[in-house]
NUVEXLO-416806 format. One record per atom (N, C-alpha, C, O): x, y, z; residue in three letters. Coordinates in steps of 0.05 Angstrom, whole numbers, padded with zeros to 5 digits, always signed. Layout:
residues N
XYZAla/...
//
This chain:
residues 127
-03276-00948+04016Met/-03257-00970+04017Met/-03269-00993+04034Met/-03280-00987+04056Met/-03267-01017+04026Thr/-03277-01040+04041Thr/-03260-01045+04066Thr/-03237-01036+04067Thr/-03271-01059+04085Asn/-03256-01066+04109Asn/-03231-01082+04102Asn/-03210-01078+04113Asn/-03234-01100+04082Glu/-03211-01116+04074Glu/-03189-01098+04062Glu/-03165-01102+04068Glu/-03197-01079+04046Ala/-03177-01060+04034Ala/-03164-01043+04055Ala/-03140-01037+04053Ala/-03179-01035+04075Ile/-03168-01019+04097Ile/-03146-01035+04111Ile/-03124-01024+04116Ile/-03152-01059+04118Val/-03132-01076+04133Val/-03108-01083+04115Val/-03085-01081+04124Val/-03113-01090+04090Arg/-03091-01097+04072Arg/-03073-01072+04068Arg/-03048-01075+04068Arg/-03085-01049+04065Thr/-03069-01024+04061Thr/-03053-01018+04086Thr/-03030-01009+04084Thr/-03064-01024+04110Phe/-03049-01020+04134Phe/-03023-01036+04134Phe/-03002-01025+04139Phe/-03025-01062+04127Phe/-03001-01079+04127Phe/-02982-01071+04105Phe/-02958-01072+04108Phe/-02993-01064+04082Glu/-02975-01056+04059Glu/-02960-01030+04066Glu/-02936-01029+04060Glu/-02973-01011+04078Asn/-02959-00986+04086Asn/-02939-00991+04108Asn/-02918-00978+04109Asn/-02946-01008+04127Thr/-02927-01015+04148Thr/-02902-01027+04136Thr/-02879-01020+04143Thr/-02905-01046+04118Thr/-02883-01059+04104Thr/-02866-01039+04089Thr/-02841-01041+04088Thr/-02879-01019+04077Ala/-02865-00999+04061Ala/-02851-00978+04079Ala/-02838-00960+04069Ala/-02854-00981+04105Gly/-02842-00961+04123Gly/-02858-00936+04126Gly/-02848-00916+04138Gly/-02882-00935+04116Lys/-02899-00911+04117Lys/-02918-00914+04142Lys/-02942-00918+04139Lys/-02905-00912+04165Ile/-02919-00917+04190Ile/-02942-00897+04195Ile/-02964-00905+04202Ile/-02937-00872+04190Ala/-02958-00852+04194Ala/-02982-00857+04176Ala/-03005-00854+04184Ala/-02976-00864+04151Val/-02998-00870+04132Val/-03013-00895+04141Val/-03037-00896+04140Val/-02998-00915+04149Ala/-03011-00940+04158Ala/-03029-00935+04182Ala/-03052-00944+04182Ala/-03020-00919+04201Phe/-03035-00915+04225Phe/-03057-00894+04222Phe/-03072-00888+04241Phe/-03059-00882+04199Ala/-03082-00864+04193Ala/-03108-00879+04194Ala/-03129-00866+04199Ala/-03108-00905+04189Val/-03133-00920+04190Val/-03138-00933+04217Val/-03156-00949+04220Val/-03121-00927+04236Val/-03125-00937+04264Val/-03138-00915+04280Val/-03128-00893+04281Val/-03160-00922+04293Asp/-03175-00903+04309Asp/-03158-00893+04332Asp/-03142-00909+04344Asp/-03161-00868+04340Asp/-03145-00857+04362Asp/-03151-00871+04388Asp/-03135-00872+04406Asp/-03175-00883+04390Lys/-03183-00897+04415Lys/-03181-00928+04412Lys/-03193-00942+04427Lys/-03164-00937+04394Val/-03161-00966+04389Val/-03152-00979+04415Val/-03138-00968+04432Val/-03160-01004+04418Glu/-03149-01021+04439Glu/-03133-01043+04425Glu/-03145-01061+04412Glu/-03107-01041+04427Trp/-03089-01060+04413Trp/-03077-01079+04434Trp/-03062-01070+04452Trp/-03084-01104+04432Trp/-03075-01124+04451Trp/-03055-01143+04440Trp/-03058-01153+04418Trp/-03034-01149+04456Val/-03013-01168+04449Val/-03010-01187+04473Val/-03009-01178+04496Val/-03009-01214+04468Pro/-03007-01233+04490Pro/-02979-01234+04502Pro/-02960-01223+04492Pro/-02977-01249+04524Gly/-02951-01255+04535Gly/-02942-01236+04557Gly/-02957-01220+04568Gly/-02916-01239+04563Asn/-02904-01224+04585Asn/-02881-01207+04575Asn/-02861-01202+04590Asn/-02882-01199+04550Leu/-02861-01183+04538Leu/-02866-01153+04547Leu/-02888-01147+04556Leu/-02846-01136+04543Pro/-02849-01108+04552Pro/-02873-01094+04539Pro/-02883-01075+04550Pro/-02881-01103+04516Phe/-02903-01090+04501Phe/-02929-01107+04501Phe/-02947-01101+04486Phe/-02930-01127+04518Ser/-02954-01143+04520Ser/-02976-01128+04535Ser/-02971-01108+04549Ser/-03001-01137+04531Gly/-03023-01124+04544Gly/-03038-01106+04524Gly/-03033-01107+04500Gly/-03057-01090+04535Thr/-03073-01073+04518Thr/-03060-01045+04517Thr/-03054-01033+04537Thr/-03057-01035+04493Lys/-03044-01009+04488Lys/-03062-00990+04473Lys/-03080-00999+04458Lys/-03057-00965+04477Thr/-03071-00944+04462Thr/-03056-00941+04435Thr/-03035-00953+04431Thr/-03067-00925+04418Lys/-03054-00920+04392Lys/-03026-00907+04397Lys/-03007-00915+04384Lys/-03025-00888+04414Thr/-03000-00874+04419Thr/-02979-00894+04431Thr/-02956-00894+04423Thr/-02988-00910+04450Glu/-02970-00930+04462Glu/-02960-00950+04441Glu/-02936-00957+04440Glu/-02978-00959+04424Tyr/-02971-00980+04405Tyr/-02953-00967+04383Tyr/-02934-00981+04373Tyr/-02958-00942+04376Leu/-02940-00929+04356Leu/-02912-00927+04368Leu/-02892-00930+04352Leu/-02909-00922+04393Gly/-02883-00922+04406Gly/-02869-00949+04403Gly/-02844-00950+04398Gly/-02884-00970+04406Ile/-02873-00997+04403Ile/-02864-01001+04374Ile/-02842-01012+04369Ile/-02881-00993+04355Val/-02875-00997+04327Val/-02849-00981+04320Val/-02833-00991+04304Val/-02847-00957+04330Asn/-02823-00941+04325Asn/-02797-00955+04336Asn/-02776-00954+04323Asn/-02800-00968+04359Gln/-02777-00983+04369Gln/-02771-01007+04352Gln/-02747-01013+04346Gln/-02792-01021+04342Ile/-02788-01044+04325Ile/-02774-01036+04299Ile/-02755-01049+04290Ile/-02782-01014+04287Thr/-02770-01006+04262Thr/-02741-00999+04265Thr/-02725-01003+04247Thr/-02733-00988+04288Lys/-02704-00982+04294Lys/-02688-01008+04294Lys/-02665-01008+04287Lys/-02701-01030+04302Gly/-02687-01056+04304Gly/-02684-01069+04277Gly/-02669-01089+04274Gly/-02697-01059+04256Phe/-02696-01071+04229Phe/-02689-01049+04209Phe/-02706-01041+04193Phe/-02665-01039+04209Pro/-02657-01017+04191Pro/-02660-01023+04161Pro/-02663-01005+04145Pro/-02659-01049+04154Ser/-02662-01056+04126Ser/-02691-01063+04119Ser/-02697-01072+04097Ser/-02709-01058+04138Gly/-02738-01062+04132Gly/-02749-01086+04147Gly/-02735-01105+04155Gly/-02775-01085+04150Phe/-02790-01106+04165Phe/-02816-01110+04149Phe/-02832-01092+04146Phe/-02820-01134+04139Lys/-02843-01140+04122Lys/-02865-01154+04139Lys/-02859-01172+04155Lys/-02889-01146+04134Leu/-02913-01160+04145Leu/-02930-01167+04121Leu/-02944-01150+04110Leu/-02929-01192+04113Leu/-02943-01202+04089Leu/-02969-01216+04096Leu/-02969-01235+04111Leu/-02991-01206+04085Val/-03017-01218+04090Val/-03018-01244+04073Val/-03014-01244+04049Val/-03023-01266+04088Lys/-03025-01292+04075Lys/-03054-01300+04069Lys/-03060-01312+04048Lys/-03073-01292+04087Ser/-03101-01297+04082Ser/-03117-01279+04100Ser/-03108-01268+04120Ser/-03143-01276+04092Met/-03160-01258+04106Met/-03189-01268+04103Met/-03198-01275+04082Met/-03203-01268+04126Ile/-03231-01276+04126Ile/-03246-01254+04141Ile/-03238-01245+04162Ile/-03268-01244+04129Ser/-03283-01224+04143Ser/-03312-01233+04148Ser/-03324-01248+04132Ser/-03322-01224+04170Glu/-03350-01229+04177Glu/-03360-01204+04190Glu/-03352-01197+04212Glu/-03378-01190+04176Gly/-03387-01165+04186Gly/-03364-01145+04187Gly/-03350-01141+04167Gly/-03360-01133+04210Asn/-03338-01114+04214Asn/-03313-01126+04226Asn/-03295-01111+04234Asn/-03312-01152+04229Lys/-03289-01165+04241Lys/-03274-01181+04219Lys/-03286-01194+04202Lys/-03247-01179+04221Leu/-03230-01193+04201Leu/-03210-01210+04216Leu/-03197-01201+04235Leu/-03206-01234+04207Ala/-03185-01252+04216Ala/-03164-01252+04194Ala/-03169-01258+04171Ala/-03139-01245+04203Val/-03118-01241+04183Val/-03093-01257+04191Val/-03083-01254+04213Val/-03084-01274+04173Glu/-03059-01288+04177Glu/-03037-01272+04164Glu/-03039-01264+04141Glu/-03016-01267+04179Val/-02994-01250+04170Val/-02967-01264+04176Val/-02965-01278+04197Val/-02948-01261+04159Glu/-02921-01271+04164Glu/-02901-01248+04162Glu/-02902-01232+04144Glu/-02883-01248+04182Ser/-02863-01226+04182Ser/-02836-01237+04172Ser/-02830-01261+04173Ser/-02820-01219+04162Gln/-02793-01224+04153Gln/-02776-01200+04159Gln/-02784-01177+04154Gln/-02752-01204+04169Gly/-02734-01182+04173Gly/-02708-01191+04186Gly/-02707-01211+04200Gly/-02687-01176+04182Asn/-02661-01181+04194Asn/-02657-01159+04216Asn/-02656-01135+04210Asn/-02654-01169+04240His/-02652-01151+04263His/-02623-01141+04265His/-02604-01153+04255His/-02620-01118+04279Val/-02593-01106+04282Val/-02574-01124+04297Val/-02550-01122+04295Val/-02585-01143+04312Asn/-02568-01162+04327Asn/-02558-01185+04309Asn/-02544-01203+04319Asn/-02565-01184+04284Gly/-02556-01205+04265Gly/-02575-01229+04262Gly/-02571-01246+04245Gly/-02596-01230+04279Arg/-02614-01252+04277Arg/-02636-01246+04257Arg/-02645-01224+04254Arg/-02644-01268+04243His/-02667-01265+04224His/-02693-01270+04239His/-02694-01288+04256His/-02712-01254+04233Tyr/-02738-01256+04246Tyr/-02759-01264+04226Tyr/-02763-01251+04205Tyr/-02773-01286+04232Asn/-02794-01296+04214Asn/-02816-01307+04233Asn/-02814-01330+04242Asn/-02836-01291+04237Asn/-02857-01300+04256Asn/-02883-01302+04240Asn/-02887-01291+04219Asn/-02902-01317+04252Lys/-02929-01320+04241Lys/-02948-01308+04260Lys/-02946-01311+04285Lys/-02968-01293+04250Tyr/-02987-01278+04266Tyr/-03015-01285+04258Tyr/-03021-01294+04236Tyr/-03033-01281+04277His/-03061-01280+04271His/-03072-01255+04284His/-03069-01250+04308His/-03084-01238+04268Phe/-03096-01213+04278Phe/-03126-01216+04276Phe/-03137-01225+04256Phe/-03139-01208+04297Leu/-03168-01205+04297Leu/-03174-01175+04299Leu/-03168-01162+04319Leu/-03184-01164+04277Ile/-03187-01135+04275Ile/-03216-01127+04272Ile/-03230-01139+04255Ile/-03225-01108+04287His/-03252-01098+04285His/-03250-01070+04272His/-03236-01052+04282His/-03264-01067+04250Val/-03264-01041+04235Val/-03292-01029+04238Val/-03312-01042+04235Val/-03292-01003+04243Lys/-03317-00988+04244Lys/-03313-00961+04232Lys/-03295-00946+04239Lys/-03331-00955+04213Glu/-03330-00929+04199Glu/-03303-00922+04188Glu/-03293-00900+04190Glu/-03290-00943+04176Gly/-03265-00938+04162Gly/-03240-00938+04179Gly/-03218-00933+04170Gly/-03243-00945+04205Lys/-03220-00944+04223Lys/-03219-00971+04239Lys/-03239-00983+04245Lys/-03194-00979+04244Met/-03190-01003+04261Met/-03194-00994+04290Met/-03179-00977+04300Met/-03215-01006+04303Ile/-03221-00997+04330Ile/-03211-01016+04352Ile/-03209-01008+04375Ile/-03206-01041+04344Ser/-03193-01060+04363Ser/-03177-01080+04347Ser/-03185-01088+04325Ser/-03155-01088+04359Val/-03137-01107+04347Val/-03127-01126+04368Val/-03118-01118+04389Val/-03129-01152+04362Lys/-03117-01173+04379Lys/-03096-01185+04361Lys/-03102-01196+04340Lys/-03071-01183+04370Glu/-03048-01192+04354Glu/-03035-01216+04367Glu/-03020-01214+04387Glu/-03040-01240+04356Tyr/-03029-01265+04366Tyr/-03004-01272+04350Tyr/-03004-01268+04326Tyr/-02983-01282+04364Met/-02959-01289+04351Met/-02944-01309+04368Met/-02952-01316+04390Met/-02922-01319+04358Asp/-02904-01336+04373Asp/-02887-01318+04391Asp/-02866-01308+04382Asp/-02896-01313+04415Thr/-02881-01295+04433Thr/-02854-01305+04441Thr/-02836-01290+04446Thr/-02850-01332+04442Leu/-02824-01343+04448Leu/-02804-01336+04426Leu/-02781-01329+04432Leu/-02813-01338+04401His/-02795-01331+04379His/-02787-01302+04380His/-02763-01295+04376His/-02805-01285+04387Leu/-02799-01256+04390Leu/-02780-01252+04413Leu/-02761-01236+04411Leu/-02786-01265+04436Tyr/-02768-01262+04459Tyr/-02740-01271+04452Tyr/-02720-01258+04460Tyr/-02737-01293+04438Gln/-02711-01303+04430Gln/-02697-01283+04411Gln/-02672-01282+04411Gln/-02711-01268+04396Leu/-02699-01248+04378Leu/-02687-01225+04395Leu/-02665-01216+04389Leu/-02702-01216+04415Ile/-02693-01192+04430Ile/-02677-01198+04455Ile/-02666-01181+04467Ile/-02677-01224+04463Ala/-02662-01232+04487Ala/-02631-01228+04482Ala/-02621-01233+04460Ala/-02618-01220+04503Pro/-02588-01216+04500Pro/-02574-01242+04495Pro/-02549-01242+04492Pro/
//
């Protein structure tokens, strides 16, 4: 499977709610980084980030979509533009834009930098 297919499959399985299948292509020693000062900002392990994903999915009982808009690869690194869609349990609609920088090695995502509009996310989860 190409690096592009690995990354695309990750987002497709996440959107389908198949979190375990999606994270099968994430290396156990991944370094997953998220900017900002939110509770899940900083560098996380696979286990820590999976905990975050499980919390996110609880907030979107009707589903949460991560749609790949474009992808550029150079060697083992991929730049991926993604757009999210979902209705949160608090009644707010969530539509964020992301840029992921993903490093793939031997069929696994070994590092991820996930850039997004952190203010938009904060406004979604703020009381």
